[in-house]
BALUMMAR-933702 format. One record per residue: chain; x, y, z of N, C-alpha, C in turn; residue in three letters. Coordinates in pm, 1 decimal, padded with zeros to 6 digits. Each point is the difference from the previous one (the first is absolute). Last residue first. Layout:
<sites>
<site kette="A" n_X="X" n_Y="Y" n_Z="Z" ca_X="X" ca_Y="Y" ca_Z="Z" c_X="X" c_Y="Y" c_Z="Z" rest="ALA"/>
...
</sites>
This chain:
<sites>
<site kette="A" n_X="00630.8" n_Y="00718.1" n_Z="01767.3" ca_X="-00112.0" ca_Y="-00096.8" ca_Z="-00085.0" c_X="-00111.6" c_Y="00078.9" c_Z="-00015.8" rest="UNK"/>
<site kette="A" n_X="00539.6" n_Y="00150.4" n_Z="00061.7" ca_X="-00138.2" ca_Y="00023.8" ca_Z="00036.3" c_X="-00086.3" c_Y="-00083.9" c_Z="-00065.1" rest="UNK"/>
<site kette="A" n_X="00502.0" n_Y="00079.9" n_Z="-00056.6" ca_X="-00052.7" ca_Y="-00109.4" ca_Z="00090.3" c_X="-00149.7" c_Y="00023.4" c_Z="00066.7" rest="UNK"/>
<site kette="A" n_X="00303.4" n_Y="00250.7" n_Z="-00330.2" ca_X="00004.9" ca_Y="00054.3" ca_Z="00135.2" c_X="-00063.9" c_Y="-00118.7" c_Z="00092.9" rest="UNK"/>
<site kette="A" n_X="-00010.6" n_Y="-00065.3" n_Z="-00478.3" ca_X="00147.8" ca_Y="00025.5" ca_Z="00047.4" c_X="00018.3" c_Y="00037.0" c_Z="00145.8" rest="UNK"/>
<site kette="A" n_X="-00452.8" n_Y="-00090.3" n_Z="-00179.9" ca_X="00098.8" ca_Y="-00127.1" ca_Z="-00000.7" c_X="00147.9" c_Y="00033.6" c_Z="00045.6" rest="UNK"/>
<site kette="A" n_X="-00297.0" n_Y="00362.1" n_Z="-00092.2" ca_X="-00043.9" ca_Y="-00069.1" ca_Z="00126.1" c_X="00081.9" c_Y="-00133.0" c_Z="00027.6" rest="UNK"/>
<site kette="A" n_X="00066.8" n_Y="00239.7" n_Z="-00397.0" ca_X="00062.3" ca_Y="00067.4" ca_Z="00114.2" c_X="-00058.4" c_Y="-00065.9" c_Z="00120.2" rest="UNK"/>
<site kette="A" n_X="-00168.2" n_Y="-00166.4" n_Z="-00405.8" ca_X="00150.6" ca_Y="-00035.5" ca_Z="00028.2" c_X="00052.7" c_Y="00071.6" c_Z="00113.3" rest="UNK"/>
<site kette="A" n_X="-00439.7" n_Y="00092.8" n_Z="-00089.3" ca_X="00007.5" ca_Y="-00128.0" ca_Z="00040.0" c_X="00152.9" c_Y="-00026.6" c_Z="00007.5" rest="UNK"/>
<site kette="A" n_X="-00108.3" n_Y="00414.3" n_Z="-00170.8" ca_X="-00038.0" ca_Y="-00001.2" ca_Z="00142.6" c_X="00016.0" c_Y="-00147.3" c_Z="00066.6" rest="UNK"/>
<site kette="A" n_X="00062.6" n_Y="00060.6" n_Z="-00481.5" ca_X="00108.0" ca_Y="00067.3" ca_Z="00080.7" c_X="-00026.9" c_Y="-00019.9" c_Z="00150.0" rest="UNK"/>
<site kette="A" n_X="-00329.0" n_Y="-00149.9" n_Z="-00285.1" ca_X="00125.8" ca_Y="-00089.2" ca_Z="-00007.4" c_X="00106.0" c_Y="00068.5" c_Z="00071.9" rest="UNK"/>
<site kette="A" n_X="-00373.7" n_Y="00262.2" n_Z="-00035.6" ca_X="-00025.1" ca_Y="-00128.5" ca_Z="00090.3" c_X="00101.9" c_Y="-00080.5" c_Z="-00003.4" rest="UNK"/>
<site kette="A" n_X="00038.9" n_Y="00351.7" n_Z="-00304.9" ca_X="-00001.3" ca_Y="00048.0" ca_Z="00144.1" c_X="-00019.8" c_Y="-00121.0" c_Z="00081.6" rest="UNK"/>
<site kette="A" n_X="-00054.7" n_Y="-00077.2" n_Z="-00444.0" ca_X="00141.6" ca_Y="00017.9" ca_Z="00020.1" c_X="00007.4" c_Y="00075.0" c_Z="00153.6" rest="UNK"/>
<site kette="A" n_X="-00429.5" n_Y="-00093.7" n_Z="-00167.9" ca_X="00068.4" ca_Y="-00127.2" ca_Z="00007.0" c_X="00142.4" c_Y="00028.9" c_Z="00034.3" rest="UNK"/>
<site kette="A" n_X="-00279.7" n_Y="00385.8" n_Z="-00055.9" ca_X="-00026.6" ca_Y="-00091.0" ca_Z="00124.9" c_X="00092.8" c_Y="-00124.8" c_Z="00003.4" rest="UNK"/>
<site kette="A" n_X="00152.1" n_Y="00442.1" n_Z="-00252.7" ca_X="-00083.3" ca_Y="-00121.2" ca_Z="-00040.1" c_X="-00019.3" c_Y="-00083.2" c_Z="00128.1" rest="UNK"/>
<site kette="A" n_X="00295.2" n_Y="00398.4" n_Z="-00089.4" ca_X="-00117.4" ca_Y="00005.9" ca_Z="00079.1" c_X="-00111.9" c_Y="-00096.3" c_Z="-00040.2" rest="UNK"/>
<site kette="A" n_X="00582.5" n_Y="00103.4" n_Z="00018.2" ca_X="-00110.1" ca_Y="-00054.2" ca_Z="-00040.2" c_X="-00128.4" c_Y="00016.5" c_Z="00061.9" rest="UNK"/>
<site kette="A" n_X="00491.4" n_Y="00053.1" n_Z="00129.1" ca_X="-00030.7" ca_Y="00080.2" ca_Z="-00118.8" c_X="-00118.2" c_Y="-00034.8" c_Z="-00083.8" rest="UNK"/>
<site kette="A" n_X="00188.6" n_Y="-00183.1" n_Z="00414.7" ca_X="-00026.7" ca_Y="-00089.2" ca_Z="-00131.1" c_X="00018.6" c_Y="00098.0" c_Z="-00113.6" rest="UNK"/>
<site kette="A" n_X="00059.5" n_Y="00176.2" n_Z="00426.3" ca_X="00097.4" ca_Y="-00088.0" ca_Z="-00017.6" c_X="-00033.1" c_Y="-00076.5" c_Z="-00135.8" rest="UNK"/>
<site kette="A" n_X="-00302.1" n_Y="00334.7" n_Z="00127.0" ca_X="00133.2" ca_Y="00055.1" ca_Z="-00034.5" c_X="00101.1" c_Y="-00117.3" c_Z="-00023.1" rest="UNK"/>
<site kette="A" n_X="-00416.8" n_Y="-00126.2" n_Z="00155.8" ca_X="-00010.5" ca_Y="00059.4" ca_Z="-00139.0" c_X="00143.6" c_Y="00062.2" c_Z="-00040.6" rest="UNK"/>
<site kette="A" n_X="-00040.3" n_Y="-00172.6" n_Z="00441.3" ca_X="00004.4" ca_Y="-00103.0" ca_Z="-00098.4" c_X="-00021.7" c_Y="00055.7" c_Z="-00149.5" rest="UNK"/>
<site kette="A" n_X="-00016.4" n_Y="00304.9" n_Z="00375.7" ca_X="00116.9" ca_Y="-00051.9" ca_Z="-00026.4" c_X="00026.1" c_Y="-00126.0" c_Z="-00108.3" rest="UNK"/>
<site kette="A" n_X="-00422.9" n_Y="00188.3" n_Z="00130.0" ca_X="00081.8" ca_Y="00110.1" ca_Z="-00090.5" c_X="00140.4" c_Y="-00073.3" c_Z="-00024.5" rest="UNK"/>
<site kette="A" n_X="-00273.2" n_Y="-00258.3" n_Z="00270.9" ca_X="-00043.2" ca_Y="-00005.9" ca_Z="-00123.4" c_X="00073.9" c_Y="00093.4" c_Z="-00083.9" rest="UNK"/>
<site kette="A" n_X="00071.8" n_Y="00010.7" n_Z="00434.8" ca_X="00066.8" ca_Y="-00117.1" ca_Z="-00039.3" c_X="-00047.8" c_Y="-00006.3" c_Z="-00153.5" rest="UNK"/>
<site kette="A" n_X="-00176.5" n_Y="00343.1" n_Z="00247.8" ca_X="00143.1" ca_Y="00026.8" ca_Z="-00017.7" c_X="00058.3" c_Y="-00132.2" c_Z="-00069.8" rest="UNK"/>
<site kette="A" n_X="-00444.7" n_Y="-00019.6" n_Z="00120.7" ca_X="00003.7" ca_Y="00082.0" ca_Z="-00114.7" c_X="00140.6" c_Y="00027.8" c_Z="-00025.8" rest="UNK"/>
<site kette="A" n_X="-00098.5" n_Y="-00449.7" n_Z="00268.4" ca_X="-00026.2" ca_Y="00136.0" ca_Z="00021.5" c_X="00020.9" c_Y="00078.5" c_Z="-00135.3" rest="UNK"/>
<site kette="A" n_X="-00183.4" n_Y="-00479.5" n_Z="-00008.8" ca_X="00123.6" ca_Y="00046.9" ca_Z="00035.1" c_X="-00022.8" c_Y="00150.2" c_Z="00014.6" rest="UNK"/>
<site kette="A" n_X="-00309.9" n_Y="-00363.6" n_Z="-00179.3" ca_X="00062.5" ca_Y="-00036.3" ca_Z="00145.7" c_X="00119.9" c_Y="00059.2" c_Z="00030.1" rest="UNK"/>
<site kette="A" n_X="-00289.0" n_Y="00036.6" n_Z="-00410.9" ca_X="00138.1" ca_Y="-00092.4" ca_Z="00000.8" c_X="00057.5" c_Y="-00026.0" c_Z="00139.2" rest="UNK"/>
<site kette="A" n_X="-00399.3" n_Y="00250.1" n_Z="-00080.3" ca_X="-00007.1" ca_Y="-00103.6" ca_Z="-00080.9" c_X="00094.2" c_Y="-00089.0" c_Z="-00001.0" rest="UNK"/>
<site kette="A" n_X="00032.9" n_Y="00421.2" n_Z="00215.7" ca_X="-00081.7" ca_Y="-00089.8" ca_Z="00080.0" c_X="-00024.7" c_Y="-00140.1" c_Z="-00072.2" rest="UNK"/>
<site kette="A" n_X="00246.4" n_Y="00333.1" n_Z="-00228.3" ca_X="00084.5" ca_Y="-00031.2" ca_Z="00115.9" c_X="-00093.7" c_Y="-00114.7" c_Z="00090.8" rest="UNK"/>
<site kette="A" n_X="-00195.2" n_Y="00218.5" n_Z="-00375.7" ca_X="00106.4" ca_Y="-00100.5" ca_Z="-00040.0" c_X="00075.3" c_Y="-00058.0" c_Z="00131.5" rest="UNK"/>
<site kette="A" n_X="-00319.0" n_Y="00355.1" n_Z="00069.4" ca_X="-00064.8" ca_Y="-00121.8" ca_Z="-00044.0" c_X="00085.4" c_Y="-00112.4" c_Z="-00017.3" rest="UNK"/>
<site kette="A" n_X="00173.4" n_Y="00418.0" n_Z="00110.7" ca_X="-00049.0" ca_Y="-00087.8" ca_Z="00120.7" c_X="-00089.4" c_Y="-00110.2" c_Z="-00058.4" rest="UNK"/>
<site kette="A" n_X="00180.3" n_Y="00291.3" n_Z="-00317.4" ca_X="00121.8" ca_Y="-00061.1" ca_Z="00072.5" c_X="-00064.6" c_Y="-00083.2" c_Z="00130.2" rest="UNK"/>
<site kette="A" n_X="-00299.2" n_Y="00246.9" n_Z="-00232.3" ca_X="00043.9" ca_Y="-00106.6" ca_Z="-00092.7" c_X="00106.7" c_Y="-00078.9" c_Z="00065.6" rest="UNK"/>
<site kette="A" n_X="-00183.8" n_Y="00400.9" n_Z="00191.3" ca_X="-00094.5" ca_Y="-00118.0" ca_Z="00014.5" c_X="00046.7" c_Y="-00105.8" c_Z="-00092.8" rest="UNK"/>
<site kette="A" n_X="00263.2" n_Y="00375.5" n_Z="-00009.2" ca_X="00021.0" ca_Y="-00056.9" ca_Z="00143.9" c_X="-00106.7" c_Y="-00125.1" c_Z="00000.2" rest="UNK"/>
<site kette="A" n_X="00209.6" n_Y="00168.6" n_Z="-00475.0" ca_X="-00118.0" ca_Y="00038.4" ca_Z="00101.5" c_X="00025.7" c_Y="-00090.7" c_Z="00131.0" rest="UNK"/>
<site kette="A" n_X="00295.6" n_Y="-00073.8" n_Z="-00364.8" ca_X="-00004.8" ca_Y="00141.6" ca_Z="00007.8" c_X="-00099.5" c_Y="00049.9" c_Z="00099.1" rest="UNK"/>
<site kette="A" n_X="00140.0" n_Y="-00470.7" n_Z="-00132.9" ca_X="00046.8" ca_Y="00059.8" ca_Z="00126.5" c_X="-00032.0" c_Y="00148.5" c_Z="00016.4" rest="UNK"/>
<site kette="A" n_X="-00156.6" n_Y="-00487.5" n_Z="-00300.4" ca_X="00019.4" ca_Y="00141.6" ca_Z="00000.0" c_X="00023.5" c_Y="00037.0" c_Z="00146.0" rest="UNK"/>
<site kette="A" n_X="00031.9" n_Y="-00472.0" n_Z="-00289.4" ca_X="-00011.0" ca_Y="00058.2" ca_Z="00127.8" c_X="00043.4" c_Y="00158.7" c_Z="-00021.8" rest="UNK"/>
<site kette="A" n_X="-00235.5" n_Y="-00397.7" n_Z="-00349.3" ca_X="00106.2" ca_Y="00111.0" ca_Z="00033.7" c_X="-00025.7" c_Y="00066.3" c_Z="00131.7" rest="UNK"/>
<site kette="A" n_X="-00138.4" n_Y="-00482.4" n_Z="-00284.1" ca_X="-00020.4" ca_Y="00105.0" ca_Z="00109.3" c_X="00107.5" c_Y="00093.9" c_Z="00015.1" rest="UNK"/>
<site kette="A" n_X="-00125.7" n_Y="-00274.9" n_Z="-00460.9" ca_X="00078.3" ca_Y="-00006.9" ca_Z="00107.0" c_X="-00036.3" c_Y="00115.1" c_Z="00106.2" rest="UNK"/>
<site kette="A" n_X="-00159.6" n_Y="-00133.6" n_Z="-00460.7" ca_X="-00078.4" ca_Y="00032.8" ca_Z="00111.3" c_X="00061.3" c_Y="-00018.1" c_Z="00138.7" rest="UNK"/>
<site kette="A" n_X="00155.8" n_Y="-00100.6" n_Z="-00451.4" ca_X="-00020.8" ca_Y="00128.3" ca_Z="-00010.8" c_X="-00061.4" c_Y="00068.6" c_Z="00143.2" rest="UNK"/>
<site kette="A" n_X="00307.1" n_Y="-00438.1" n_Z="-00061.2" ca_X="-00133.4" ca_Y="00029.3" ca_Z="00004.3" c_X="-00012.3" c_Y="00149.1" c_Z="00005.4" rest="UNK"/>
<site kette="A" n_X="00423.1" n_Y="-00216.5" n_Z="-00224.0" ca_X="-00049.8" ca_Y="00009.3" ca_Z="00130.2" c_X="-00151.8" c_Y="00056.1" c_Z="-00011.9" rest="UNK"/>
<site kette="A" n_X="00246.7" n_Y="-00271.2" n_Z="-00415.5" ca_X="00003.3" ca_Y="00136.8" ca_Z="00073.6" c_X="-00073.7" c_Y="-00014.2" c_Z="00126.6" rest="UNK"/>
<site kette="A" n_X="00041.6" n_Y="-00377.1" n_Z="-00302.6" ca_X="00119.5" ca_Y="00029.7" ca_Z="00097.7" c_X="-00023.5" c_Y="00123.7" c_Z="00060.5" rest="UNK"/>
<site kette="A" n_X="-00310.8" n_Y="-00162.9" n_Z="-00336.1" ca_X="-00014.3" ca_Y="-00072.4" ca_Z="00125.1" c_X="00105.1" c_Y="00021.1" c_Z="00101.2" rest="UNK"/>
<site kette="A" n_X="00006.1" n_Y="00228.2" n_Z="-00417.1" ca_X="-00113.2" ca_Y="00035.1" ca_Z="00075.3" c_X="-00033.0" c_Y="-00079.0" c_Z="00117.8" rest="UNK"/>
<site kette="A" n_X="00349.7" n_Y="-00098.9" n_Z="-00317.3" ca_X="00034.8" ca_Y="00102.3" ca_Z="00099.5" c_X="-00119.6" c_Y="00046.0" c_Z="00070.5" rest="UNK"/>
<site kette="A" n_X="-00056.0" n_Y="-00319.9" n_Z="-00339.2" ca_X="00064.8" ca_Y="-00047.4" ca_Z="00110.4" c_X="00043.6" c_Y="00089.1" c_Z="00109.0" rest="UNK"/>
<site kette="A" n_X="-00213.0" n_Y="00151.6" n_Z="-00402.9" ca_X="-00098.9" ca_Y="-00083.7" ca_Z="00088.9" c_X="00074.0" c_Y="-00067.8" c_Z="00118.4" rest="UNK"/>
<site kette="A" n_X="00259.2" n_Y="00228.0" n_Z="-00329.1" ca_X="-00070.6" ca_Y="00100.7" ca_Z="00068.3" c_X="-00103.7" c_Y="-00077.3" c_Z="00087.9" rest="UNK"/>
<site kette="A" n_X="00274.7" n_Y="-00255.5" n_Z="-00292.2" ca_X="00064.8" ca_Y="00051.3" ca_Z="00122.2" c_X="-00071.3" c_Y="00105.3" c_Z="00082.3" rest="UNK"/>
<site kette="A" n_X="-00218.5" n_Y="-00188.1" n_Z="-00388.2" ca_X="00025.3" ca_Y="-00104.4" ca_Z="00105.3" c_X="00080.1" c_Y="00060.5" c_Z="00112.2" rest="UNK"/>
<site kette="A" n_X="-00069.9" n_Y="00272.8" n_Z="-00376.4" ca_X="-00120.0" ca_Y="-00016.3" ca_Z="00073.4" c_X="00012.6" c_Y="-00090.8" c_Z="00121.7" rest="UNK"/>
<site kette="A" n_X="00363.7" n_Y="00067.7" n_Z="-00344.9" ca_X="-00068.7" ca_Y="00139.0" ca_Z="00076.6" c_X="-00084.9" c_Y="-00052.5" c_Z="00111.2" rest="UNK"/>
<site kette="A" n_X="00211.2" n_Y="-00322.6" n_Z="-00278.1" ca_X="00114.9" ca_Y="00094.1" ca_Z="00044.7" c_X="-00062.1" c_Y="00112.0" c_Z="00071.6" rest="UNK"/>
<site kette="A" n_X="-00276.9" n_Y="-00352.2" n_Z="-00176.6" ca_X="00098.0" ca_Y="-00061.2" ca_Z="00095.9" c_X="00109.8" c_Y="00106.6" c_Z="00035.8" rest="UNK"/>
<site kette="A" n_X="-00353.3" n_Y="00145.8" n_Z="-00286.3" ca_X="-00057.4" ca_Y="-00043.7" ca_Z="00124.7" c_X="00105.6" c_Y="-00068.8" c_Z="00088.7" rest="UNK"/>
<site kette="A" n_X="00123.6" n_Y="00143.0" n_Z="-00417.2" ca_X="-00032.2" ca_Y="00116.2" ca_Z="00073.7" c_X="-00058.5" c_Y="-00054.8" c_Z="00136.3" rest="UNK"/>
<site kette="A" n_X="00095.7" n_Y="-00336.0" n_Z="-00327.5" ca_X="00120.5" ca_Y="00056.1" ca_Z="00059.0" c_X="-00029.6" c_Y="00131.7" c_Z="00080.6" rest="UNK"/>
<site kette="A" n_X="-00361.5" n_Y="-00206.2" n_Z="-00217.3" ca_X="00042.5" ca_Y="-00096.3" ca_Z="00107.7" c_X="00132.6" c_Y="00064.2" c_Z="00052.2" rest="UNK"/>
<site kette="A" n_X="-00178.4" n_Y="00226.5" n_Z="-00343.0" ca_X="-00083.3" ca_Y="00021.1" ca_Z="00099.9" c_X="00044.2" c_Y="-00096.8" c_Z="00116.3" rest="UNK"/>
<site kette="A" n_X="00206.4" n_Y="-00027.7" n_Z="-00425.2" ca_X="00040.1" ca_Y="00111.9" ca_Z="00069.3" c_X="-00078.5" c_Y="00024.3" c_Z="00123.7" rest="UNK"/>
<site kette="A" n_X="-00131.1" n_Y="-00370.8" n_Z="-00254.5" ca_X="00140.5" ca_Y="-00012.0" ca_Z="00059.8" c_X="00057.1" c_Y="00107.8" c_Z="00056.5" rest="UNK"/>
<site kette="A" n_X="-00422.0" n_Y="00040.2" n_Z="-00241.7" ca_X="-00004.2" ca_Y="-00078.6" ca_Z="00127.0" c_X="00133.3" c_Y="-00027.4" c_Z="00070.7" rest="UNK"/>
<site kette="A" n_X="-00044.6" n_Y="00439.2" n_Z="-00313.7" ca_X="-00005.2" ca_Y="-00143.8" ca_Z="-00015.4" c_X="-00010.6" c_Y="-00074.7" c_Z="00140.3" rest="UNK"/>
<site kette="A" n_X="-00187.9" n_Y="00508.4" n_Z="-00123.5" ca_X="00121.9" ca_Y="-00084.5" ca_Z="00061.7" c_X="-00028.1" c_Y="-00147.7" c_Z="-00027.9" rest="UNK"/>
</sites>
């Protein structure tokens, strides 16, 4: 491969891939599991809500990542005026 072709490959293929690596979410996102009662209780206690509220938050967001659930619960508290 000639040097000019190598530069083109780097610019068109490798650099966009490297940029995307920095934009992808962390693989180590915390996942909220609800299938076992002990898991539900752990997450409910950690988030300061009942297990029913936690299940409702998962249903409402259709998501099981901690950041999405905490964002939803924070917004919910603001909308009903709880500090």
